[in-house]
VOBA-1610 file (N, C-alpha, C; in pm, whole numbers, padded with zeros to 5 digits, always signed):
BEGIN
Met+00966-02446+00770Met+00859-02477+00673Met+00821-02345+00617Ser+00796-02341+00483Ser+00747-02212+00423Ser+00600-02198+00444Val+00561-02069+00467Val+00419-02034+00492Val+00380-01914+00398Leu+00259-01929+00338Leu+00206-01819+00268Leu+00131-01719+00370Arg+00192-01606+00386Arg+00137-01505+00478Arg+00065-01395+00392Ile-00067-01384+00432Ile-00158-01286+00374Ile-00163-01162+00476Leu-00097-01051+00436Leu-00089-00939+00523Leu-00205-00844+00489Phe-00267-00786+00599Phe-00384-00706+00574Phe-00388-00596+00683Thr-00456-00482+00655Thr-00483-00377+00744Thr-00638-00375+00780Arg-00720-00427+00684Arg-00863-00448+00705Arg-00899-00574+00633Leu-00965-00660+00711Leu-00989-00793+00660Leu-01115-00792+00572Arg-01086-00769+00444Arg-01200-00760+00341Arg-01227-00906+00301Leu-01342-00912+00220Leu-01378-01044+00169Leu-01268-01108+00087Glu-01193-01030+00009Glu-01089-01077-00084Glu-00989-01155+00011Glu-00952-01107+00114Glu-00848-01165+00202Glu-00904-01294+00263Lys-01022-01299+00301Lys-01088-01414+00360Lys-01096-01524+00245Leu-01132-01487+00120Leu-01139-01590+00016Leu-00997-01641-00017Leu-00897-01551-00020Leu-00759-01597-00046Leu-00723-01712+00063Asn-00754-01681+00186Asn-00725-01780+00291Asn-00797-01905+00275Glu-00914-01899+00238Glu-00995-02023+00217Glu-00949-02099+00097Ala-00902-02026-00008Ala-00855-02096-00118Ala-00723-02165-00090Ala-00639-02100-00004Ala-00504-02170+00029Ala-00537-02292+00107Lys-00633-02290+00194Lys-00677-02414+00267Lys-00713-02525+00170Arg-00798-02488+00078Arg-00846-02590-00020Arg-00735-02647-00095Glu-00635-02565-00127Glu-00518-02609-00206Glu-00408-02684-00123Gly-00432-02684+00006Gly-00332-02751+00100Gly-00214-02669+00120Ile-00218-02541+00100Ile-00113-02455+00119Ile-00107-02390+00268Pro+00002-02412+00347Pro+00004-02359+00472Pro-00007-02204+00463Cys-00111-02156+00533Cys-00132-02011+00519Cys-00168-01943+00654Glu-00126-01815+00670Glu-00161-01742+00790Glu-00210-01596+00750Leu-00319-01559+00801Leu-00367-01419+00798Leu-00299-01337+00901Gln-00230-01223+00859Gln-00174-01140+00967Gln-00203-00992+00955Asn-00263-00941+01060Asn-00303-00800+01061Asn-00176-00719+01095Val-00130-00635+01004Val-00007-00558+01022Val-00026-00420+01070Thr-00143-00385+01118Thr-00183-00240+01140Thr-00088-00188+01243Asp-00062-00270+01352Asp+00029-00220+01467Asp+00163-00277+01472Val+00209-00332+01356Val+00350-00379+01345Val+00443-00276+01306Tyr+00566-00296+01368Tyr+00676-00190+01319Tyr+00782-00267+01255Tyr+00861-00201+01165Tyr+00965-00272+01093Tyr+01095-00207+01111Gly+01203-00272+01082Gly+01343-00213+01091Gly+01428-00275+01201Gly+01355-00353+01294Gly+01433-00423+01396Gly+01447-00563+01369Arg+01370-00649+01436Arg+01381-00793+01410Arg+01303-00822+01279Asp+01340-00931+01224Asp+01271-00970+01096Asp+01126-01002+01121Phe+01042-00959+01038Phe+00893-00984+01066Phe+00857-01117+01013Cys+00909-01158+00893Cys+00887-01285+00829Cys+01013-01368+00804Ser+00998-01493+00787Ser+01117-01581+00750Ser+01138-01564+00603Pro+01268-01566+00559Pro+01296-01569+00424Pro+01250-01689+00356Asp+01205-01791+00431Asp+01146-01913+00360Asp+00994-01879+00323Asp+00929-01779+00383Asp+00795-01751+00358Asp+00774-01680+00228Val+00651-01674+00176Val+00607-01588+00070Val+00496-01512+00124Val+00487-01378+00074Val+00392-01288+00134Val+00300-01229+00018Leu+00167-01239+00045Leu+00066-01167-00035Leu+00045-01035+00051Ala+00086-00922-00004Ala+00070-00800+00069Ala-00058-00744+00024Arg-00165-00723+00120Arg-00296-00686+00077Arg-00346-00569+00168Cys-00259-00483+00208Cys-00289-00353+00281Cys-00379-00268+00197Val-00481-00208+00259Val-00575-00130+00189Val-00503-00012+00129Ser-00429+00061+00210Ser-00349+00173+00166Ser-00241+00125+00062His-00241+00192-00059His-00131+00145-00151His-00002+00192-00106Asn+00021+00301-00053Asn+00150+00350+00000Asn+00196+00257+00111Glu+00112+00216+00205Glu+00149+00127+00303Glu+00182-00013+00252Asn+00111-00055+00153Asn+00146-00172+00089Asn+00283-00190+00034Glu+00299-00086-00046Glu+00430-00072-00118Glu+00550-00056-00017Ser+00529+00014+00085Ser+00634+00033+00185Ser+00660-00101+00251Val+00558-00166+00296Val+00571-00301+00363Val+00642-00393+00279Ala+00606-00395+00146Ala+00678-00489+00054Ala+00826-00461+00043Ala+00856-00328+00032Ala+00998-00288+00020Ala+01071-00336+00140Leu+01018-00310+00263Leu+01084-00348+00380Leu+01114-00499+00394Leu+01007-00580+00358Leu+01025-00722+00365Leu+01122-00766+00262Glu+01118-00708+00142Glu+01213-00746+00039Glu+01362-00725+00090Ser+01379-00621+00170Ser+01513-00580+00216Ser+01562-00690+00307Gln+01469-00764+00375Gln+01499-00878+00460Gln+01506-01009+00391Gly+01495-01007+00253Gly+01505-01126+00177Gly+01386-01203+00167Val+01265-01145+00189Val+01124-01209+00195Val+01075-01188+00038Arg+01020-01297-00009Arg+00946-01281-00145Arg+00815-01227-00128Val+00779-01124-00197Val+00646-01050-00185Val+00579-01063-00328Val+00453-01092-00313Val+00364-01096-00448Val+00262-00990-00425Asn+00248-00891-00514Asn+00346-00857-00615Asn+00462-00788-00555Ser+00567-00766-00626Ser+00688-00696-00574Ser+00656-00555-00554Ser+00744-00484-00470Ser+00734-00337-00452Ser+00750-00266-00581Arg+00838-00331-00674Arg+00859-00252-00800Arg+00726-00252-00890Val+00664-00365-00879Val+00531-00374-00961Val+00431-00280-00892Met+00418-00272-00760Met+00333-00192-00692Met+00359-00045-00730Ala+00486-00001-00730Ala+00525+00139-00765Ala+00480+00166-00900Leu+00493+00078-00999Leu+00443+00112-01141Leu+00294+00119-01148Cys+00218+00034-01070Cys+00083+00034-01082Cys+00014+00144-00998Gly+00083+00189-00896Gly+00027+00272-00802Gly+00032+00421-00839Asn+00113+00441-00944Asn+00124+00578-00999Asn+00077+00576-01149Lys-00020+00654-01182Lys-00082+00641-01304Lys+00015+00697-01422Leu+00102+00785-01390Leu+00200+00839-01489Leu+00299+00725-01514Ser+00346+00647-01401Ser+00444+00553-01425Ser+00388+00438-01498Thr+00264+00397-01482Thr+00192+00302-01561Thr+00188+00340-01705Thr+00152+00471-01729Thr+00132+00510-01870Thr+00268+00503-01932Leu+00379+00539-01871Leu+00502+00545-01936Leu+00550+00406-01969Ala+00523+00307-01874Ala+00561+00169-01893Ala+00493+00117-02019Leu+00358+00142-02025Leu+00278+00090-02140Leu+00322+00164-02271Lys+00355+00301-02259Lys+00405+00361-02384Lys+00546+00307-02424Gly+00625+00274-02328Gly+00757+00218-02370Gly+00742+00079-02440Ala+00635+00009-02404Ala+00608-00118-02466Ala+00516-00111-02587Glu+00485+00011-02631Glu+00398+00040-02751Glu+00258-00022-02726Ile+00208-00025-02605Ile+00078-00085-02584Ile-00027+00026-02597Pro-00131+00006-02680Pro-00229+00118-02703Pro-00303+00154-02574Gln-00320+00284-02555Gln-00378+00341-02440Gln-00438+00480-02483Pro-00529+00539-02413Pro-00585+00667-02444Pro-00473+00771-02442Asp-00484+00867-02529Asp-00390+00981-02533Asp-00382+01051-02401Phe-00267+01109-02373Phe-00251+01171-02233Phe-00164+01297-02249Arg-00173+01380-02158Arg-00083+01496-02133Arg-00057+01505-01980Val+00057+01566-01947Val+00088+01580-01810Val+00148+01732-01793Ala+00096+01805-01698Ala+00141+01945-01673Ala+00166+01966-01524Phe+00223+02078-01501Phe+00265+02098-01357Phe+00213+02235-01303Thr+00129+02299-01393Thr+00069+02424-01345Thr-00073+02428-01403Pro-00169+02488-01334Pro-00305+02490-01392Pro-00303+02553-01530Glu-00223+02651-01553Glu-00229+02716-01689Glu-00185+02621-01792Ala-00069+02552-01767Ala-00022+02452-01868Ala-00122+02334-01891Ala-00190+02299-01783Ala-00292+02188-01787Ala-00410+02234-01875Leu-00453+02359-01856Leu-00563+02402-01933Leu-00522+02418-02088Glu-00402+02461-02115Glu-00355+02464-02253Glu-00345+02323-02307Ala-00301+02228-02233Ala-00299+02097-02273Ala-00437+02030-02309Ser-00525+02071-02220Ser-00667+02015-02227Ser-00735+02070-02368Leu-00714+02198-02387Leu-00768+02254-02511Leu-00699+02201-02636Glu-00560+02180-02628Glu-00497+02114-02737Glu-00544+01975-02773Met-00576+01899-02669Met-00634+01758-02696Met-00772+01772-02745Gly-00847+01863-02700Gly-00982+01881-02734Gly-01084+01824-02630Leu-01166+01911-02585Leu-01261+01872-02477Leu-01370+01789-02535Pro-01428+01695-02449Pro-01398+01666-02311Pro-01276+01590-02285Val-01219+01606-02181Val-01103+01528-02129Val-01138+01484-01977Val-01046+01396-01923Val-01058+01346-01795Val-00935+01385-01714Tyr-00960+01446-01599Tyr-00847+01477-01505Tyr-00846+01367-01401Lys-00734+01312-01379Lys-00716+01201-01290Lys-00597+01238-01186Pro-00612+01201-01060Pro-00498+01211-00974Pro-00401+01108-01014Val-00271+01125-00995Val-00173+01027-01032Val-00176+00913-00941Leu-00215+00946-00812Leu-00222+00834-00710Leu-00384+00822-00674Gly-00422+00709-00652Gly-00566+00687-00615Gly-00628+00571-00674Ser-00747+00532-00631Ser-00816+00413-00676Ser-00965+00423-00663Trp-01043+00327-00696Trp-01188+00314-00670Trp-01259+00422-00753Gly-01203+00492-00849Gly-01265+00595-00928Gly-01283+00728-00854Arg-01202+00750-00753Arg-01221+00873-00670Arg-01150+00991-00737Leu-01200+01107-00724Leu-01145+01231-00761Leu-01108+01238-00911Leu-01197+01156-00989Leu-01190+01176-01136Leu-01278+01291-01172Ala-01249+01360-01278Ala-01330+01476-01329Ala-01339+01467-01479Lys-01455+01454-01541Lys-01478+01471-01679Lys-01515+01609-01704Val-01436+01683-01786Val-01465+01829-01808Val-01512+01847-01950Asn-01621+01911-01967Asn-01681+01925-02109Asn-01656+02058-02169Asp-01625+02156-02089Asp-01604+02294-02147Asp-01501+02363-02062Ile-01457+02483-02118Ile-01344+02553-02060Ile-01372+02610-01926Glu-01499+02641-01893Glu-01532+02698-01767Glu-01507+02588-01654Ala-01560+02460-01688Ala-01552+02349-01589Ala-01400+02323-01580Ala-01314+02322-01692Ala-01182+02291-01682Ala-01109+02395-01593Glu-01142+02517-01613Glu-01071+02614-01525Glu-01109+02595-01371Ala-01237+02568-01345Ala-01272+02556-01197Ala-01213+02428-01147Val-01204+02324-01218Val-01151+02184-01157Val-01001+02205-01138Leu-00928+02270-01230Leu-00787+02285-01220Leu-00757+02375-01104Glu-00835+02484-01078Glu-00807+02569-00965Glu-00830+02498-00841His-00932+02406-00831His-00957+02322-00705His-00836+02232-00681Lys-00800+02168-00789Lys-00689+02070-00780Lys-00563+02138-00728Ser-00536+02256-00776Ser-00414+02329-00742Ser-00410+02365-00590Met-00519+02354-00519Met-00531+02380-00374Met-00529+02254-00290Leu-00525+02135-00353Leu-00535+02011-00281Leu-00407+01955-00228Gly-00290+02016-00265Gly-00166+01967-00217Gly-00068+01926-00334Ala+00051+01900-00305Ala+00157+01882-00399Ala+00126+01770-00501Ile+00064+01657-00464Ile+00041+01552-00550Ile-00065+01578-00651His-00146+01670-00622His-00253+01708-00711His-00208+01818-00804Asn-00089+01864-00796Asn-00028+01963-00881Asn+00051+01888-00994Ile+00053+01762-00991Ile+00087+01690-01117Ile-00050+01664-01192Phe-00074+01742-01299Phe-00196+01738-01363Phe-00194+01635-01474Tyr-00262+01510-01444Tyr-00266+01410-01543Tyr-00395+01420-01621Ile-00385+01437-01753Ile-00499+01463-01838Ile-00510+01350-01938Gln-00639+01289-01942Gln-00652+01169-02034Gln-00760+01197-02142Gln-00734+01160-02259Gln-00838+01168-02352Gln-00967+01086-02304Tyr-01084+01162-02330Tyr-01203+01095-02296Tyr-01240+00996-02403Ile-01274+00875-02363Ile-01317+00764-02449Ile-01458+00738-02433Glu-01529+00757-02540Glu-01672+00722-02533Glu-01689+00565-02539Lys-01723+00510-02422Lys-01720+00363-02410Lys-01859+00298-02413Gly-01961+00369-02430Gly-02098+00316-02446Gly-02149+00260-02315Gly-02113+00318-02193Gly-02163+00270-02076Gly-02097+00143-02018Ser-01988+00097-02074Ser-01926-00013-02028Ser-01777-00015-02047Asp-01690-00082-01956Asp-01557-00119-01993Asp-01531-00259-01949Val-01408-00302-01945Val-01362-00433-01921Val-01269-00432-01804Arg-01281-00528-01705Arg-01173-00556-01618Arg-01132-00696-01639Ala-01007-00717-01670Ala-00953-00846-01684Ala-00840-00882-01585Phe-00834-01011-01557Phe-00738-01057-01450Phe-00640-01154-01522Val-00505-01117-01479Val-00391-01189-01533Val-00313-01254-01424Val-00297-01381-01423Val-00217-01452-01316Val-00111-01523-01384Asn+00014-01496-01335Asn+00143-01557-01386Asn+00144-01537-01533Gly+00105-01428-01582Gly+00118-01393-01724Gly+00004-01448-01812Thr-00084-01517-01753Thr-00204-01577-01828Thr-00337-01511-01799Pro-00390-01452-01888Pro-00529-01397-01874Pro-00621-01517-01829Ile-00699-01495-01716Ile-00781-01606-01669Ile-00929-01585-01684Cys-00970-01452-01679Cys-01102-01414-01699Cys-01128-01270-01716Ala-01247-01225-01752Ala-01274-01072-01754Ala-01422-01058-01735Ile-01456-00943-01692Ile-01592-00894-01675Ile-01617-00768-01749Ser-01737-00748-01795Ser-01783-00625-01856Ser-01845-00551-01738Arg-01813-00421-01714Arg-01870-00339-01609Arg-01966-00235-01675Asn-02086-00246-01632Asn-02180-00167-01700Asn-02252-00064-01608Ser-02262+00055-01652Ser-02327+00161-01562Ser-02377+00272-01648Ala-02480+00343-01597Ala-02530+00461-01669Ala-02445+00575-01650His-02351+00572-01540His-02251+00675-01518His-02124+00648-01596Trp-02053+00758-01632Trp-01940+00735-01721Trp-01817+00672-01644Ile-01822+00675-01496Ile-01732+00602-01422Ile-01800+00461-01393Thr-01726+00355-01436Thr-01783+00216-01436Thr-01727+00133-01331Asn-01665+00179-01230Asn-01619+00092-01126Asn-01731+00025-01054Thr-01708-00112-01019Thr-01821-00179-00943Thr-01816-00124-00806Ala-01711-00062-00755Ala-01710-00004-00612Ala-01811+00112-00616Arg-01846+00163-00731Arg-01940+00276-00748Arg-02069+00239-00814Gly-02101+00105-00800Gly-02227+00061-00839Gly-02250-00011-00973Ala-02141-00018-01053Ala-02152-00080-01183Ala-02181-00223-01171Thr-02265-00281-01266Thr-02289-00421-01260Thr-02186-00507-01343Ala-02160-00628-01306Ala-02063-00701-01369Ala-02126-00824-01447Ser-02078-00860-01573Ser-02108-00977-01641Ser-01992-01027-01708Asn-01998-01155-01737Asn-01880-01228-01798Asn-01857-01178-01945Ile-01732-01174-01977Ile-01693-01148-02118Ile-01593-01238-02154Pro-01592-01311-02260Pro-01483-01406-02292Pro-01358-01333-02331Val-01247-01388-02293Val-01113-01343-02329Val-01085-01409-02467Asp-01095-01327-02568Asp-01060-01382-02699Asp-00914-01360-02721Glu-00863-01400-02842Glu-00716-01384-02869Glu-00674-01243-02872Thr-00754-01149-02927Thr-00718-01005-02939Thr-00696-00946-02790Met-00796-00978-02703Met-00781-00930-02567Met-00667-00993-02498Gly-00656-01131-02513Gly-00545-01206-02456Gly-00423-01162-02478Ser-00396-01120-02611Ser-00269-01074-02662Ser-00219-00951-02594Ile-00323-00851-02583Ile-00276-00720-02522Ile-00262-00732-02371Leu-00335-00824-02302Leu-00310-00854-02158Leu-00174-00925-02127Arg-00129-01003-02225Arg+00002-01061-02202Arg+00105-00961-02220Arg+00092-00862-02320Arg+00185-00764-02336Arg+00190-00670-02217Val+00074-00640-02152Val+00067-00555-02033Val+00153-00629-01932Gln+00128-00756-01904Gln+00211-00824-01807Gln+00362-00823-01833Gly+00399-00832-01959Gly+00535-00821-01996Gly+00598-00689-01966Ala+00516-00576-01978Ala+00565-00446-01952Ala+00567-00410-01806Ile+00472-00467-01725Ile+00466-00422-01582Ile+00523-00536-01492Gly+00506-00666-01537Gly+00553-00774-01447Gly+00443-00808-01349Gly+00476-00887-01250Gly+00380-00922-01139Gly+00320-01059-01171Glu+00277-01124-01046Glu+00203-01249-01058Glu+00053-01237-01065Phe+00005-01117-01029Phe-00139-01093-01035Phe-00169-00951-01062Leu-00246-00931-01178Leu-00269-00801-01229Leu-00419-00789-01259Ala-00483-00675-01242Ala-00625-00645-01276Ala-00609-00533-01380Val-00652-00550-01504Val-00622-00458-01611Val-00760-00402-01658Asp-00774-00276-01666Asp-00893-00207-01715Asp-00877-00173-01864Leu-00972-00210-01943Leu-00968-00192-02090Leu-01096-00117-02141Phe-01074-00038-02246Phe-01175+00016-02325Phe-01180-00050-02465Gly-01293-00089-02508Gly-01317-00141-02637Gly-01328-00034-02740Val-01236-00031-02838Val-01241+00065-02944Val-01229+00001-03078Gly-01344+00010-03161Gly-01338-00070-03281Gly-01328-00209-03267Asp-01227-00280-03329Asp-01198-00423-03314Asp-01081-00444-03224Gly-01046-00343-03142Gly-00924-00355-03051Gly-00952-00303-02922Trp-00848-00290-02839Trp-00862-00242-02694Trp-00749-00135-02672Leu-00794-00055-02573Leu-00709+00049-02512Leu-00689+00006-02364Val-00569+00015-02308Val-00550-00005-02177Val-00567+00128-02092Asn-00666+00120-02003Asn-00691+00235-01921Asn-00608+00246-01795Glu-00605+00136-01723Glu-00532+00133-01587Glu-00483-00005-01565Val-00384-00023-01483Val-00330-00159-01431Val-00326-00147-01284Asn-00393-00254-01218Asn-00398-00262-01076Asn-00310-00377-01018Asp-00234-00358-00925Asp-00149-00468-00874Asp-00222-00547-00759Gly-00324-00492-00695Gly-00385-00562-00591Gly-00523-00559-00600Gly-00585-00585-00720Gly-00724-00556-00754Gly-00818-00638-00666Glu-00936-00582-00632Glu-01049-00649-00581Glu-01110-00732-00678Phe-01162-00858-00630Phe-01213-00950-00731Phe-01350-01011-00678Arg-01400-00955-00575Arg-01515-01028-00516Arg-01633-01028-00617Asn-01647-00924-00692Asn-01763-00907-00785Asn-01741-00977-00918Ser-01627-01042-00936Ser-01590-01106-01065Ser-01593-01255-01062Ile-01599-01318-00945Ile-01600-01455-00930Ile-01721-01530-00988Glu-01833-01480-00939Glu-01958-01538-00979Glu-01993-01526-01125Pro-01981-01399-01177Pro-02018-01387-01331Pro-01920-01464-01417Thr-01794-01477-01382Thr-01698-01543-01465Thr-01695-01693-01440Gly-01735-01736-01314Gly-01724-01872-01291Gly-01577-01920-01257Thr-01494-01821-01237Thr-01347-01851-01221Thr-01307-01841-01073Asp-01223-01944-01037Asp-01173-01923-00902Asp-01047-01843-00902Ile-01073-01710-00892Ile-00969-01608-00890Ile-00880-01631-00771Pro-00933-01633-00640Pro-00855-01655-00536Pro-00762-01775-00532Gly-00815-01885-00592Gly-00731-02005-00606Gly-00621-01987-00699Ala-00651-01918-00810Ala-00533-01896-00899Ala-00427-01805-00835Val-00473-01706-00759Val-00374-01616-00696Val-00288-01682-00588Val-00347-01761-00507Val-00267-01826-00404Val-00179-01932-00464Arg-00218-02002-00566Arg-00121-02092-00644Arg-00003-02020-00700Ala-00029-01906-00766Ala+00075-01830-00819Ala+00175-01780-00710Ala+00121-01727-00597Ala+00201-01685-00487Ala+00287-01798-00428Trp+00224-01915-00420Trp+00290-02030-00349Trp+00409-02080-00455Glu+00383-02066-00576Glu+00484-02112-00676Glu+00600-02014-00677Ala+00579-01893-00618Ala+00688-01791-00618Ala+00779-01811-00494Arg+00744-01896-00404Arg+00820-01907-00274Arg+00966-01953-00311Pro+01057-01915-00214Pro+01191-01970-00229Pro+01197-02120-00234Arg+01280-02181-00302Arg+01304-02321-00314Arg+01432-02358-00247
//
């Protein structure tokens, strides 16, 4: 019999809500802590199962997904989607290839080239690590002295930080949007509001419902077409009467979005995962 397996390394509220939603939907489901599991010997899951991989570490999650896929197990989202979303440069290039509007960007591999690119774009700009989440290690630089200092610090943090990803700073008026897409359909969105220029709810931003109109829905469907995946969380900046795509997340947290939107996000996710199981 097929089972929906929710894999985790730390049991967060999201995983508990997904498990509860599966029970409500009558979907056979098991929560599995994979912290001390090893792979490469016996099969960990049955090929009849479908897996929601929810490890906290993105690298662990992608690796677990790839290993299970090599054993013929269906994973939601796939390791390919995880790889696209987990690397900001990969996401940017996928969006660019699909001609989806996003903030302007530059990429450099030395501090000197990064500084030149920043000045060419025009300050302020935002420096982002190509790997990372929850708004960590972002830096908005307003002048050349700050740019020089941040770039020097980044150059000492290790190889991954020597890929200098530089993004145009968008004045967003204290808010941005996080929207959720399940099986290619936009299901809800929140406005994230903060006095700080970083508006992640993990860093204290407040959430309120924002309707998904046709303009927003259209760009979200295009994002899913470019990235793939059964469940995406897409961050948007409102510009004029349109939208720019800031980031795309493959395993987004949703605890702060259920109440303001009135949407059963975990129910939608487990239904999408269950529909993806082998037949």
